[in-house]
C-alpha positions, 0 to 999 in steps of 0.5 A: 753217162747222162741221166737220160740213159737211166730209167726210173721206177717208184717201188709201190704197194698197198701200204707204200702208195705213189705219194710215199713210195717204198723206194726210188730206183734207177736202172742204167741202160736197158732192162735185162734179167740182171739190171744195173740197179741203184736205189736213192738211199737214206745216205742221200746218194745212189747205191747199188740194189737188187729191188727190181730183180727181187720183185721180178723173181717174186721175193718182194711183194711190191710193184715197180712203176716207171716214172719220167725223168722230170719227176725224179727230183720230186720223189728224191725230195719226198724220200729225203724228208722221210729219211730225215724224219726217221733219223730224228726219231732214232736220235730221240 
Protein backbone atom coordinates (compact mmCIF):
# COMPACT_ATOMS: atom_id res chain seq x y z
CA UNK A 1 0.00 0.00 0.00
CA UNK A 2 1.41 3.38 -0.93
CA UNK A 3 1.33 6.50 1.25
CA UNK A 4 -1.25 8.04 -1.09
CA UNK A 5 -3.71 5.49 0.27
CA UNK A 6 -3.47 7.17 3.69
CA UNK A 7 -5.23 10.21 5.10
CA UNK A 8 -3.24 12.19 7.67
CA UNK A 9 -4.51 14.12 10.69
CA UNK A 10 -2.98 16.38 13.28
CA UNK A 11 -4.61 16.04 16.67
CA UNK A 12 -4.96 19.54 18.09
CA UNK A 13 -6.61 21.47 20.93
CA UNK A 14 -6.30 24.84 22.66
CA UNK A 15 -3.19 23.59 24.47
CA UNK A 16 -1.87 21.58 21.50
CA UNK A 17 -1.94 23.95 18.49
CA UNK A 18 -1.17 22.95 14.92
CA UNK A 19 2.42 24.20 15.35
CA UNK A 20 2.97 21.67 18.18
CA UNK A 21 0.20 19.07 17.84
CA UNK A 22 -0.74 16.42 20.36
CA UNK A 23 -0.26 13.70 17.74
CA UNK A 24 0.04 12.81 14.07
CA UNK A 25 -2.33 10.05 12.96
CA UNK A 26 -2.76 8.31 9.65
CA UNK A 27 -5.74 6.31 8.48
CA UNK A 28 -5.46 3.58 5.89
CA UNK A 29 -8.28 3.66 3.35
CA UNK A 30 -11.60 5.42 3.88
CA UNK A 31 -12.71 6.75 7.26
CA UNK A 32 -15.25 4.47 8.89
CA UNK A 33 -16.74 3.82 12.32
CA UNK A 34 -13.63 1.75 13.09
CA UNK A 35 -10.79 3.27 11.07
CA UNK A 36 -7.44 1.52 10.64
CA UNK A 37 -5.48 4.16 12.60
CA UNK A 38 -1.78 4.54 13.28
CA UNK A 39 0.03 7.18 15.33
CA UNK A 40 3.58 8.42 14.82
CA UNK A 41 4.95 7.31 18.18
CA UNK A 42 7.82 8.25 20.47
CA UNK A 43 9.61 5.16 19.11
CA UNK A 44 9.65 7.07 15.77
CA UNK A 45 7.50 4.46 14.02
CA UNK A 46 3.83 4.17 13.09
CA UNK A 47 1.92 2.21 15.75
CA UNK A 48 -1.77 1.25 16.10
CA UNK A 49 -3.94 3.78 17.95
CA UNK A 50 -7.57 4.62 18.64
CA UNK A 51 -7.24 8.41 18.94
CA UNK A 52 -9.68 9.28 16.14
CA UNK A 53 -12.22 6.75 17.41
CA UNK A 54 -11.97 8.18 20.94
CA UNK A 55 -12.43 11.74 19.62
CA UNK A 56 -15.43 10.62 17.55
CA UNK A 57 -17.04 8.99 20.59
CA UNK A 58 -16.42 12.02 22.83
CA UNK A 59 -13.90 10.43 25.18
CA UNK A 60 -11.05 12.72 24.10
CA UNK A 61 -11.26 16.52 24.08
CA UNK A 62 -9.21 17.24 20.96
CA UNK A 63 -9.92 17.77 17.27
CA UNK A 64 -8.51 16.07 14.16
CA UNK A 65 -7.31 18.41 11.44
CA UNK A 66 -6.65 16.73 8.11
CA UNK A 67 -3.38 17.71 6.46
CA UNK A 68 -2.01 17.05 2.98
CA UNK A 69 0.58 14.31 2.54
CA UNK A 70 3.24 16.91 1.64
CA UNK A 71 3.13 18.25 5.24
CA UNK A 72 3.57 14.87 6.97
CA UNK A 73 7.38 14.88 6.99
CA UNK A 74 7.43 18.34 8.62
CA UNK A 75 5.19 17.20 11.47
CA UNK A 76 7.15 13.98 11.89
CA UNK A 77 10.22 16.21 12.43
CA UNK A 78 8.33 18.43 14.92
CA UNK A 79 7.24 15.40 16.93
CA UNK A 80 10.68 13.76 16.71
CA UNK A 81 12.25 16.89 18.27
CA UNK A 82 9.64 16.80 21.07
CA UNK A 83 10.17 13.09 21.73
CA UNK A 84 13.95 13.54 21.83
CA UNK A 85 13.63 16.49 24.25
CA UNK A 86 11.33 14.43 26.49
CA UNK A 87 13.75 11.53 26.43
CA UNK A 88 16.67 13.78 27.44
CA UNK A 89 14.61 15.33 30.24
CA UNK A 90 13.72 11.87 31.59
CA UNK A 91 17.36 10.80 31.51
CA UNK A 92 18.21 13.77 33.67
